[in-house]
OpenMM code with the backbone's topology and positions (N, CA, C; nanometers):
from openmm import Vec3, app, unit

residues = "MET THR GLU GLN ALA LYS ARG PRO GLU GLN GLN VAL THR GLN VAL ARG ILE ILE GLU SER ALA ASP VAL PHE ARG GLY GLN SER GLU VAL VAL ILE ARG HIS GLU GLY ALA VAL TYR ARG LEU LYS ILE THR ARG GLN GLY LYS LEU ILE LEU ASN LYS".split()
positions = [
    Vec3(-1.2223, -0.3788, 0.0753),
    Vec3(-1.1537, -0.3543, -0.0448),
    Vec3(-1.2271, -0.2846, -0.1248),
    Vec3(-1.1067, -0.1851, -0.1771),
    Vec3(-1.1670, -0.0812, -0.3048),
    Vec3(-1.1497, -0.1659, -0.4435),
    Vec3(-1.2409, -0.0924, -0.5538),
    Vec3(-1.2548, -0.1654, -0.6771),
    Vec3(-1.0872, -0.1787, -0.7293),
    Vec3(-1.0359, -0.1043, -0.7225),
    Vec3(-0.9122, -0.0978, -0.7740),
    Vec3(-0.7890, -0.2207, -0.6858),
    Vec3(-0.8391, -0.2333, -0.6099),
    Vec3(-0.7676, -0.3520, -0.5315),
    Vec3(-0.8032, -0.4863, -0.5769),
    Vec3(-0.9361, -0.5112, -0.5836),
    Vec3(-0.9963, -0.5892, -0.6262),
    Vec3(-0.9739, -0.6438, -0.7912),
    Vec3(-0.9537, -0.5539, -0.8745),
    Vec3(-0.9317, -0.5398, -1.0151),
    Vec3(-0.7772, -0.4850, -1.0614),
    Vec3(-0.6603, -0.5223, -1.0192),
    Vec3(-0.5557, -0.4507, -1.0707),
    Vec3(-0.5494, -0.4193, -1.2156),
    Vec3(-0.5959, -0.4903, -1.2658),
    Vec3(-0.5677, -0.5165, -1.4362),
    Vec3(-0.6456, -0.3841, -1.4836),
    Vec3(-0.7593, -0.3354, -1.4086),
    Vec3(-0.8548, -0.2334, -1.4754),
    Vec3(-0.7961, -0.1028, -1.3795),
    Vec3(-0.6691, -0.0770, -1.3352),
    Vec3(-0.6176, 0.0765, -1.2811),
    Vec3(-0.6178, 0.1752, -1.4304),
    Vec3(-0.6903, 0.2667, -1.3332),
    Vec3(-0.6664, 0.3919, -1.4456),
    Vec3(-0.5425, 0.4445, -1.4438),
    Vec3(-0.5182, 0.4780, -1.5661),
    Vec3(-0.3449, 0.5171, -1.6132),
    Vec3(-0.4044, 0.6965, -1.5925),
    Vec3(-0.3317, 0.7602, -1.5434),
    Vec3(-0.3516, 0.9114, -1.5423),
    Vec3(-0.2781, 0.9979, -1.6316),
    Vec3(-0.3578, 1.0796, -1.6854),
    Vec3(-0.3128, 1.1294, -1.8282),
    Vec3(-0.2478, 1.2762, -1.8036),
    Vec3(-0.1459, 1.3067, -1.8172),
    Vec3(-0.0416, 1.4116, -1.7984),
    Vec3(-0.1227, 1.5348, -1.8803),
    Vec3(-0.1037, 1.6596, -1.7824),
    Vec3(-0.1990, 1.7676, -1.8519),
    Vec3(-0.0823, 1.8984, -1.8317),
    Vec3(-0.0904, 1.9320, -1.9500),
    Vec3(0.0378, 2.0468, -2.0043),
    Vec3(-0.0638, 2.1732, -2.0064),
    Vec3(-0.0303, 2.2751, -1.9379),
    Vec3(-0.0940, 2.4259, -1.9634),
    Vec3(-0.0852, 2.4789, -2.1147),
    Vec3(-0.1369, 2.5367, -2.1473),
    Vec3(-0.1263, 2.6008, -2.2909),
    Vec3(-0.0251, 2.7080, -2.2745),
    Vec3(-0.0425, 2.7814, -2.1584),
    Vec3(0.0641, 2.8680, -2.1589),
    Vec3(0.2095, 2.8367, -2.1548),
    Vec3(0.2337, 2.7249, -2.1222),
    Vec3(0.3416, 2.6542, -2.0913),
    Vec3(0.3976, 2.5953, -2.2395),
    Vec3(0.3068, 2.5798, -2.3287),
    Vec3(0.3553, 2.5207, -2.4563),
    Vec3(0.3714, 2.6589, -2.5441),
    Vec3(0.2881, 2.7741, -2.5432),
    Vec3(0.2770, 2.8517, -2.6377),
    Vec3(0.3992, 2.9982, -2.5924),
    Vec3(0.4283, 3.0080, -2.4676),
    Vec3(0.5125, 3.1040, -2.4144),
    Vec3(0.5116, 3.1900, -2.4824),
    Vec3(0.3843, 3.2978, -2.4592),
    Vec3(0.3509, 3.3905, -2.5228),
    Vec3(0.3402, 3.4286, -2.6849),
    Vec3(0.3541, 3.3187, -2.7133),
    Vec3(0.3356, 3.3204, -2.9033),
    Vec3(0.1909, 3.2714, -2.8936),
    Vec3(0.1303, 3.3141, -3.0184),
    Vec3(-0.0085, 3.2452, -3.0475),
    Vec3(0.0281, 3.1320, -3.1280),
    Vec3(0.1357, 3.0842, -3.1734),
    Vec3(0.1380, 2.9741, -3.2689),
    Vec3(0.2734, 2.9035, -3.2200),
    Vec3(0.2693, 2.7565, -3.2661),
    Vec3(0.3623, 2.6678, -3.2306),
    Vec3(0.3686, 2.6066, -3.3476),
    Vec3(0.4962, 2.5128, -3.3974),
    Vec3(0.5136, 2.4257, -3.4710),
    Vec3(0.5337, 2.2869, -3.3975),
    Vec3(0.4631, 2.1893, -3.4457),
    Vec3(0.4859, 2.0650, -3.3798),
    Vec3(0.5378, 1.9599, -3.4862),
    Vec3(0.6246, 1.8731, -3.4903),
    Vec3(0.6785, 1.7736, -3.5648),
    Vec3(0.6178, 1.6450, -3.4988),
    Vec3(0.5454, 1.5317, -3.5686),
    Vec3(0.5151, 1.4313, -3.5403),
    Vec3(0.5380, 1.3256, -3.6181),
    Vec3(0.6067, 1.2212, -3.6111),
    Vec3(0.6639, 1.1088, -3.6906),
    Vec3(0.6761, 1.1817, -3.8546),
    Vec3(0.7757, 1.2835, -3.8494),
    Vec3(0.8022, 1.3013, -3.9753),
    Vec3(0.7053, 1.4472, -4.0267),
    Vec3(0.5964, 1.4505, -3.9716),
    Vec3(0.5059, 1.5635, -4.0512),
    Vec3(0.4987, 1.6664, -3.9574),
    Vec3(0.4872, 1.7991, -4.0086),
    Vec3(0.4931, 1.9221, -3.9310),
    Vec3(0.3315, 1.9745, -3.9294),
    Vec3(0.2800, 2.0073, -3.8051),
    Vec3(0.1584, 2.0617, -3.7880),
    Vec3(0.1947, 2.1967, -3.7156),
    Vec3(0.0663, 2.2976, -3.7256),
    Vec3(0.0949, 2.3948, -3.6496),
    Vec3(-0.0490, 2.4122, -3.5661),
    Vec3(-0.0054, 2.4629, -3.4440),
    Vec3(-0.1148, 2.4693, -3.3432),
    Vec3(-0.1387, 2.6282, -3.3291),
    Vec3(-0.2604, 2.6857, -3.3340),
    Vec3(-0.2399, 2.8259, -3.3230),
    Vec3(-0.3632, 2.8723, -3.2178),
    Vec3(-0.3582, 2.9709, -3.1271),
    Vec3(-0.4547, 2.9983, -3.0967),
    Vec3(-0.5356, 3.0991, -3.1437),
    Vec3(-0.6523, 3.1025, -3.1655),
    Vec3(-0.7464, 3.2074, -3.2581),
    Vec3(-0.8023, 3.3034, -3.1531),
    Vec3(-0.8604, 3.4178, -3.2333),
    Vec3(-0.8867, 3.5311, -3.1554),
    Vec3(-0.9688, 3.5351, -3.0385),
    Vec3(-1.0784, 3.4299, -3.0702),
    Vec3(-1.1597, 3.3881, -2.9621),
    Vec3(-1.1216, 3.3046, -2.8683),
    Vec3(-0.9671, 3.2628, -2.8351),
    Vec3(-0.8970, 3.2052, -2.7441),
    Vec3(-0.9311, 3.0435, -2.7796),
    Vec3(-0.9532, 3.0299, -2.9069),
    Vec3(-0.9706, 2.8391, -2.8989),
    Vec3(-0.8458, 2.8150, -2.9929),
    Vec3(-0.8186, 2.6607, -2.9704),
    Vec3(-0.6966, 2.5961, -3.0773),
    Vec3(-0.7656, 2.5334, -3.1828),
    Vec3(-0.6580, 2.5482, -3.2557),
    Vec3(-0.6875, 2.5156, -3.4194),
    Vec3(-0.5555, 2.4551, -3.4574),
    Vec3(-0.5335, 2.3391, -3.4720),
    Vec3(-0.4479, 2.2191, -3.4921),
    Vec3(-0.4584, 2.2056, -3.6702),
    Vec3(-0.3394, 2.2549, -3.7543),
    Vec3(-0.3663, 2.1853, -3.8679),
    Vec3(-0.2209, 2.1623, -3.9185),
    Vec3(-0.2433, 2.0737, -4.0101),
    Vec3(-0.1161, 2.0010, -4.1040),
    Vec3(-0.0607, 2.0751, -4.2139),
] * unit.nanometer
topology = app.Topology()
chain = topology.addChain("A")
for resn in residues:
    res = topology.addResidue(resn, chain)
    for name in ("N", "CA", "C"):
        topology.addAtom(name, app.Element.getBySymbol(name[0]), res)
């Protein structure tokens, strides 16, 4: 019997993975609205992500 079968209350929830190319679609910045607040997600020249409110 596996560990998951022994303890179903501790099953691992799989986290969804989204490719950044699918989010940015060729752009270097996107705007995200979350609970009424607006955020900007940017790709830097070094290829890193920056999230600003």
